[in-house]
C-alpha positions as CSV (number, residue, x, y, z in Angstrom):
1,M,-7.3,-22.6,7.8
2,P,-10.5,-21.2,9.5
3,S,-13.8,-20.9,8.3
4,I,-15.5,-17.6,8.8
5,A,-17.7,-20.0,10.3
6,A,-15.2,-21.6,12.4
7,L,-14.0,-17.9,13.6
8,E,-16.7,-16.3,14.4
9,Q,-18.2,-19.0,16.3
10,L,-14.3,-18.6,18.1
11,L,-14.9,-15.3,19.0
12,A,-18.6,-15.5,19.8
13,K,-17.4,-17.3,22.8
14,E,-16.7,-14.6,24.6
15,P,-18.4,-11.9,22.7
16,N,-18.0,-8.8,25.4
17,D,-14.5,-9.8,25.0
18,P,-12.7,-7.6,22.8
19,F,-9.9,-8.4,20.0
20,I,-6.9,-6.9,18.2
21,L,-6.2,-7.5,14.8
22,Y,-3.1,-7.7,13.3
23,V,-2.5,-8.6,9.8
24,G,1.0,-8.5,8.1
25,N,3.7,-9.4,6.6
26,I,5.6,-11.6,9.4
27,R,9.1,-9.8,9.8
28,P,11.4,-7.9,12.0
29,H,10.3,-4.5,10.9
30,K,6.4,-5.3,12.0
31,N,8.1,-5.2,15.5
32,L,5.1,-7.8,16.1
33,E,7.4,-8.8,19.3
34,R,7.3,-5.3,20.9
35,L,3.0,-5.4,19.6
36,I,3.1,-8.9,22.2
37,E,4.8,-6.9,24.8
38,A,2.6,-4.3,24.5
39,F,-0.3,-6.9,24.5
40,A,0.2,-7.5,27.7
41,L,0.9,-4.3,29.3
42,V,-3.0,-3.9,27.4
43,R,-4.2,-6.9,29.6
44,T,-5.2,-5.4,32.9
45,G,-8.1,-4.4,34.7
46,S,-11.6,-4.7,32.5
47,L,-9.0,-5.7,29.8
48,A,-8.1,-8.4,31.1
49,N,-10.3,-11.0,28.7
50,T,-8.7,-8.5,24.9
51,K,-7.6,-11.4,22.6
52,L,-4.5,-10.6,19.9
53,L,-5.2,-12.1,16.9
54,I,-2.1,-12.0,14.0
55,I,-2.6,-13.1,10.6
56,G,0.8,-14.1,8.3
57,D,2.5,-16.6,7.2
58,E,6.0,-17.9,7.6
59,I,5.3,-17.6,11.7
60,S,7.7,-20.3,12.0
61,K,10.2,-18.5,10.7
62,Y,10.0,-16.4,14.0
63,P,10.4,-18.6,17.0
64,T,10.9,-15.0,19.2
65,L,7.7,-14.1,18.4
66,R,6.3,-17.2,20.4
67,R,8.9,-16.7,23.4
68,A,7.5,-13.3,23.3
69,V,3.7,-14.7,24.2
70,H,5.1,-17.7,26.6
71,R,7.6,-15.0,28.5
72,G,4.5,-12.9,29.1
73,K,1.9,-16.5,29.7
74,L,-0.2,-15.3,26.8
75,H,-0.9,-18.4,24.8
76,K,-4.7,-18.3,25.8
77,H,-5.1,-14.6,24.4
78,V,-3.2,-14.6,21.1
79,R,-3.3,-16.3,18.3
80,F,-1.3,-17.0,15.2
81,L,-3.7,-17.9,12.1
82,G,-1.1,-17.5,9.3
83,F,-2.3,-17.2,6.0
84,V,-6.3,-16.8,5.7
85,G,-8.9,-16.3,2.6
86,R,-9.7,-13.4,1.2
87,D,-13.9,-13.9,2.8
88,T,-12.2,-14.7,6.2
89,L,-10.2,-11.7,6.9
90,A,-12.8,-9.2,5.3
91,A,-14.7,-10.6,8.4
92,L,-11.5,-10.3,10.8
93,Y,-11.6,-6.2,9.7
94,R,-15.7,-5.9,10.5
95,L,-15.5,-8.1,13.2
96,A,-11.9,-6.9,15.1
97,T,-12.0,-3.8,18.0
98,V,-9.3,-2.3,17.0
99,F,-6.3,-2.7,14.7
100,A,-2.5,-2.5,15.1
101,F,-0.4,-2.1,13.1
102,P,3.2,-0.4,14.9
103,S,5.9,-1.4,12.4
104,L,8.9,0.1,11.7
105,Y,8.8,1.5,8.5
106,E,6.4,1.0,5.7
107,G,6.4,1.7,2.1
108,F,3.2,3.2,2.0
109,G,1.1,0.6,4.6
110,L,-2.6,-0.8,3.3
111,P,-3.7,-2.9,5.9
112,P,-4.5,0.5,8.0
113,L,-6.2,1.3,5.3
114,E,-8.1,-2.4,4.3
115,A,-8.7,-1.8,8.6
116,M,-9.9,1.9,7.7
117,A,-12.4,0.6,4.8
118,S,-13.9,-1.7,7.1
119,G,-14.8,0.0,10.0
120,T,-12.4,-0.8,12.6
121,P,-10.5,1.9,14.6
122,V,-6.3,1.6,13.9
123,V,-3.8,2.4,16.3
124,T,-0.3,2.9,14.0
125,S,3.1,3.9,14.1
126,N,3.8,7.6,13.8
127,V,7.2,6.9,11.3
128,S,7.8,5.7,7.9
129,S,4.9,6.2,5.4
130,L,2.2,5.9,8.2
131,P,1.4,9.5,9.5
132,E,0.6,10.3,5.7
133,V,-1.6,7.3,4.6
134,V,-4.3,7.3,7.6
135,G,-4.1,11.4,8.7
136,D,-5.9,11.8,11.5
137,A,-8.1,9.0,11.4
138,A,-5.6,6.9,13.5
139,I,-4.1,6.7,17.0
140,L,-0.3,7.1,16.1
141,V,2.3,5.7,19.0
142,D,6.1,5.6,19.0
143,P,7.0,2.6,17.7
144,R,9.6,1.7,19.6
145,E,8.1,2.5,22.6
146,A,6.1,-0.9,24.2
147,T,4.2,1.6,26.9
148,A,3.1,3.4,24.1
149,I,2.4,1.0,21.6
150,A,-0.2,-0.4,24.6
151,H,-0.7,3.2,25.5
152,G,-2.4,3.6,21.9
153,L,-4.0,0.4,22.1
154,R,-6.0,0.9,25.7
155,R,-7.1,4.6,24.5
156,A,-9.1,2.9,21.5
157,L,-10.6,-0.3,23.7
158,L,-11.7,1.8,26.4
159,D,-13.6,4.6,24.7
160,P,-16.4,3.8,22.6
161,A,-17.6,7.0,21.6
162,L,-12.9,7.5,20.6
163,R,-13.9,4.3,18.8
164,E,-16.3,5.3,16.3
165,Q,-14.4,9.0,15.7
166,M,-12.4,7.4,14.4
167,R,-14.6,4.7,12.6
168,L,-15.7,7.7,10.7
169,R,-13.2,9.0,10.0
170,G,-10.8,5.8,8.3
171,L,-13.9,5.3,6.4
172,A,-13.5,8.7,5.0
173,R,-9.9,8.7,4.3
174,A,-10.5,5.1,2.7
175,Q,-12.2,7.2,-0.5
176,H,-9.3,9.3,-0.6
177,Y,-7.7,5.8,-2.1
178,S,-10.4,4.0,-3.7
179,W,-9.7,2.6,-7.3
180,A,-11.9,5.4,-8.6
181,R,-10.7,8.2,-7.4
182,T,-6.9,7.0,-8.4
183,T,-8.0,6.6,-12.0
184,E,-9.3,10.3,-11.6
185,T,-6.2,12.1,-10.9
186,I,-3.6,9.6,-12.7
187,L,-5.9,10.7,-15.6
188,R,-6.4,14.8,-14.4
189,I,-2.8,14.3,-14.7
190,Y,-2.3,13.1,-18.0
191,R,-4.2,16.0,-19.2
192,E,-2.7,18.8,-17.5
193,T,1.0,17.2,-19.1
194,A,-1.0,16.7,-22.5
195,A,-2.3,20.3,-22.4
196,V,1.3,21.9,-20.9
197,R,3.0,20.3,-24.5
């Protein structure tokens, strides 16, 4: 498991190079093979030095991901970091240029919320629970189309003003899901329920 210092050193080698971060389970419905295909489309022109970091365990169970990397000749640009500790994960969220989460379905979708709470712009799916989770604070894309994912990533990577807008909206959106707010909501519901009886 890489330390925060080791990751910062790795990323500092090319400090102006953007990187896309994915955090989550490594399962087929997470759509990572299509994310890798989209990433191959992104890496043109001024984005040729962009990196993709994939955080999640059990990568060895899905050899199709490594094959997708080799098919796109991306082995120098895609890193599978496996499981990382909480402090390292928090640092990666903060350092990422864009967070990508093109899942095909989610019960809730905590990683995009964690990214937004870290001030990182999010590109995620326009299906399942994800639009409800992120509201207007993320770029929504069709997760079934690599070109749509690539278009969303390119928009975020190439437009600093858009990234700043997404960062501010994401921070505000994440506040809706704070523990304090959740506790207040539950208490209000209990009080309203008790008052009805």
